[in-house]
C-alpha positions as CSV (number, residue, x, y, z in Angstrom):
1,M,13.7,1.6,-16.0
2,H,12.1,-1.4,-14.2
3,F,9.4,-0.2,-11.7
4,S,9.3,-3.7,-10.1
5,S,12.6,-3.0,-8.6
6,L,11.6,0.2,-6.7
7,P,9.7,0.7,-3.5
8,V,6.0,1.1,-4.2
9,K,6.0,4.7,-3.2
10,T,8.6,5.8,-5.9
11,A,7.4,3.1,-8.6
12,F,3.8,4.2,-8.2
13,A,4.5,7.9,-8.3
14,L,7.0,7.8,-11.1
15,A,4.7,5.6,-13.2
16,V,1.9,8.3,-13.1
17,A,4.1,11.2,-13.6
18,I,5.9,9.4,-16.7
19,L,2.8,8.3,-18.3
20,Q,1.3,11.5,-17.9
21,T,4.2,13.2,-19.6
22,F,5.0,11.0,-22.3
23,F,2.0,9.1,-23.3
24,P,-0.9,11.3,-24.1
25,G,-3.6,8.6,-24.3
26,Y,-3.1,8.0,-20.5
27,V,-5.6,10.2,-19.0
28,A,-5.7,10.9,-15.3
29,H,-6.8,13.9,-13.3
30,S,-7.4,15.1,-9.7
31,A,-11.1,15.6,-9.4
32,Q,-13.7,17.0,-6.8
33,L,-16.4,14.9,-5.4
34,S,-20.1,15.6,-6.4
35,G,-21.3,13.6,-3.4
36,D,-20.0,11.7,-0.2
37,I,-18.3,8.5,-1.0
38,I,-17.7,5.2,1.0
39,L,-14.5,3.5,-0.4
40,N,-15.0,-0.2,-1.3
41,L,-11.7,-1.7,0.0
42,E,-13.0,-5.2,0.3
43,N,-10.1,-7.8,-0.2
44,A,-7.8,-4.9,-1.0
45,D,-4.1,-5.5,-0.9
46,C,-2.1,-3.1,1.6
47,V,1.7,-2.3,1.4
48,A,3.2,-0.3,4.2
49,E,6.9,1.1,3.8
50,F,8.8,2.2,6.9
51,Y,11.3,5.2,5.8
52,G,12.6,6.0,9.4
53,D,12.8,9.5,10.7
54,T,12.4,11.5,7.6
55,Y,11.2,14.7,9.4
56,G,13.9,14.7,12.2
57,E,11.7,14.4,15.1
58,G,12.7,11.1,16.4
59,R,9.6,9.2,15.1
60,A,9.0,6.9,12.0
61,T,7.4,7.9,8.7
62,W,5.3,5.3,6.8
63,F,3.9,5.2,3.3
64,I,0.9,3.1,3.0
65,M,-1.0,2.1,-0.1
66,M,-4.1,0.0,-0.7
67,F,-4.7,-1.7,-4.2
68,P,-7.9,-2.9,-5.3
69,T,-8.3,-6.6,-6.3
70,E,-10.4,-8.2,-9.2
71,G,-13.8,-6.8,-9.3
72,H,-13.2,-3.8,-7.3
73,S,-11.9,-0.3,-8.3
74,D,-11.0,1.7,-5.1
75,G,-7.6,2.4,-3.5
76,F,-5.9,4.6,-1.2
77,Q,-2.6,6.0,-0.3
78,T,-1.5,8.1,2.8
79,E,2.0,9.2,4.6
80,I,1.8,9.3,8.4
81,V,4.3,9.9,11.1
82,S,3.9,7.4,13.9
83,R,4.7,7.4,17.6
84,N,6.6,4.1,17.1
85,R,10.3,4.7,16.4
86,S,11.4,1.3,14.8
87,F,10.3,-1.0,12.2
88,S,10.0,-3.9,14.7
89,Q,7.4,-2.1,16.6
90,G,4.9,-1.9,13.7
91,I,3.0,0.9,12.1
92,V,1.2,1.7,15.5
93,T,0.8,0.3,19.0
94,G,-2.9,-0.1,20.0
95,R,-5.2,2.4,18.4
96,A,-3.8,5.6,17.1
97,R,-5.4,8.8,15.7
98,F,-3.9,10.9,12.7
99,T,-5.0,14.4,12.0
100,C,-4.2,16.3,8.9
101,A,-0.7,18.3,9.1
102,P,-1.2,22.0,8.6
103,N,1.9,22.1,6.1
104,N,4.6,20.0,4.9
105,N,6.4,19.5,8.2
106,L,4.6,16.4,9.7
107,W,4.8,15.8,13.6
108,T,3.8,12.6,15.4
109,G,0.0,11.9,14.7
110,N,0.0,13.7,11.5
111,Y,-1.0,12.5,7.8
112,K,0.2,14.6,4.6
113,K,-2.7,16.1,3.0
114,G,-3.0,15.2,-0.8
115,Q,-0.6,17.3,-3.0
116,I,0.4,17.2,-6.8
117,T,4.0,18.5,-7.6
118,S,5.3,16.4,-10.3
119,M,4.0,13.3,-8.4
120,L,1.2,12.5,-6.2
121,T,2.2,12.8,-2.5
122,G,0.3,12.5,0.8
123,T,-3.4,11.2,1.1
124,W,-5.5,10.5,-1.8
125,Y,-8.5,8.4,-2.9
126,L,-7.5,6.4,-5.8
127,T,-10.1,5.0,-8.5
128,D,-10.5,4.0,-12.0
129,F,-7.6,1.6,-12.0
130,D,-6.5,0.1,-15.3
131,D,-5.0,-3.5,-16.1
132,E,-1.7,-2.1,-15.1
133,M,-3.0,-1.2,-11.6
134,L,-2.5,2.6,-12.3
135,P,-5.6,4.9,-11.3
136,H,-6.9,7.3,-13.6
137,T,-8.9,9.6,-11.2
138,Y,-7.8,10.9,-7.7
139,Y,-9.2,12.9,-4.8
140,P,-7.1,14.5,-2.3
141,S,-7.7,14.6,1.4
142,A,-7.6,18.3,2.7
143,G,-8.7,17.4,6.3
144,G,-10.4,14.9,8.6
145,D,-9.4,11.9,11.0
146,M,-7.8,8.6,10.4
147,Y,-7.5,5.9,13.0
148,I,-5.1,2.9,12.8
149,T,-5.3,0.0,15.1
150,N,-2.8,-2.8,15.5
151,N,-4.8,-5.8,16.5
152,E,-1.8,-7.7,17.7
153,D,-2.4,-10.6,15.5
154,G,-0.5,-9.4,12.5
155,T,-3.7,-7.6,11.2
156,Y,-4.3,-3.9,11.4
157,T,-7.6,-1.8,11.0
158,F,-7.6,1.6,9.1
159,E,-10.7,3.8,9.6
160,F,-10.7,7.1,8.0
161,D,-13.2,10.0,7.2
162,F,-11.6,12.6,5.1
163,E,-12.6,15.9,3.7
164,D,-12.5,16.4,-0.1
165,C,-10.4,19.0,-1.8
166,Y,-10.2,22.5,-0.5
167,G,-13.6,24.4,-0.6
168,S,-15.5,21.1,-1.1
169,S,-18.3,20.2,1.4
170,Y,-18.2,16.4,0.5
171,T,-16.2,13.7,2.2
172,W,-14.7,10.3,1.3
173,K,-14.5,7.5,3.9
174,G,-13.7,3.8,4.4
175,A,-12.3,1.1,6.4
176,W,-10.2,-2.1,5.9
177,T,-8.9,-4.7,8.2
178,G,-6.3,-7.2,6.9
179,T,-2.5,-8.1,7.0
180,P,-0.5,-5.2,5.4
181,L,2.8,-6.3,3.8
182,L,5.4,-4.3,6.0
183,E,8.5,-3.3,4.1
184,D,11.6,-1.6,5.9
185,M,13.0,0.5,3.4
186,V,15.8,1.8,5.8
187,N,17.3,-1.5,6.4
188,P,16.1,-3.9,3.6
189,A,16.7,-7.7,4.2
190,D,17.4,-10.2,1.4
191,I,13.7,-10.9,0.8
192,N,14.3,-14.6,-0.5
193,D,15.9,-15.4,2.9
194,V,12.7,-14.8,4.8
195,A,10.2,-17.7,5.3
196,Y,6.8,-17.9,6.5
197,G,6.1,-18.3,10.2
198,G,3.6,-20.8,11.6
199,S,2.7,-23.8,9.3
200,T,4.0,-22.7,5.9
201,S,7.5,-22.2,4.3
202,I,8.4,-21.1,1.0
203,K,11.3,-21.5,-1.4
204,V,12.2,-19.7,-4.4
205,D,13.7,-21.9,-7.2
206,G,14.3,-19.7,-10.4
207,R,11.0,-18.5,-11.5
208,S,9.1,-21.1,-9.5
209,I,8.1,-21.0,-5.8
210,K,7.7,-24.2,-3.8
211,L,5.6,-24.2,-0.6
212,S,5.6,-26.8,2.1
213,G,3.7,-27.3,5.5
214,R,0.0,-26.4,5.3
215,P,-0.2,-23.4,3.1
216,G,-4.0,-24.0,2.1
217,K,-5.2,-21.4,-0.6
218,V,-2.5,-19.3,-2.0
219,S,-2.6,-16.2,-3.9
220,V,0.3,-14.5,-5.8
221,T,0.2,-10.8,-7.0
222,D,2.8,-8.8,-8.6
223,I,4.0,-5.4,-7.2
224,S,1.3,-3.6,-9.0
225,G,-1.4,-5.7,-7.3
226,R,-2.2,-7.8,-10.3
227,T,-3.1,-11.3,-9.4
228,V,-0.9,-13.9,-11.3
229,Y,-2.0,-17.1,-9.4
230,S,-4.9,-18.2,-7.1
231,G,-5.3,-21.8,-6.0
232,Y,-4.0,-24.5,-3.8
233,D,-0.9,-25.7,-5.7
234,C,2.3,-26.0,-3.7
235,D,4.5,-25.7,-7.0
236,I,3.9,-22.5,-8.6
237,D,5.5,-21.1,-12.0
238,L,5.7,-17.2,-12.1
239,P,5.2,-15.2,-15.4
240,G,8.5,-13.6,-15.3
241,P,11.2,-11.9,-13.1
242,G,10.4,-9.3,-10.6
243,Y,8.8,-8.9,-7.1
244,Y,5.8,-10.6,-6.0
245,I,3.7,-10.9,-3.0
246,V,2.7,-14.3,-1.8
247,K,-0.3,-14.9,0.6
248,S,-1.4,-17.9,2.4
249,G,-4.1,-17.3,5.1
250,K,-3.0,-14.5,7.4
251,E,0.7,-14.9,6.4
252,V,2.3,-12.7,3.7
253,M,5.8,-12.7,2.2
254,K,7.6,-10.6,-0.6
255,I,9.8,-12.5,-2.9
256,F,12.0,-11.7,-6.0
257,T,12.8,-13.7,-8.9
258,E,15.4,-13.1,-11.7
């Protein structure tokens, strides 16, 4: 199974579950905080996947995950139901508040609390990431509020203050502003047919990418969040086949190479 060909939601959950089952050396556990925590999400990469009306109430479900970048160790995931109905409307319009759903049936303005079945689902603080960008410790949300703001310039702001697992008196909170990679999982496009807007365009040529226009500094990460290139070149060779996220300024694009 090649996780790079799967959605982030599926690939990450399956990776953790399979590693825990078949590789005893992979140690991961759900923990309880021993004090209040403020997550360091500086420069984190954010992927937001649109799954349409999965709860049958005419609104949109989004799965959102933040991966730490080099030098940081904190990440975050959540599942929400937004008032916006379509992918083209974005995650939210304006500023929206999300509260913890009382059960597994989410309504508009709800997020799903952290749960473990055979996989991690819902809302979690993720930390102790290894070189493969898999967390070894995770803390669930059992309550609290989250606010998501669409800044109308391609960026979003996430602010949250969550209660730790059931019976705990501690909280984990954080904030992040940046440009998430938005993925339509209902009607996926041929991602290599998409180009940057504005001043930069990109072309995939085998296992290389060629940028034109005024790209400035470019960073390329694989789907696990690992940086494979950072610099100012316009011709970039990739290490192998799979999905990659290319960033230039506020512009973000997902590409695929075989």
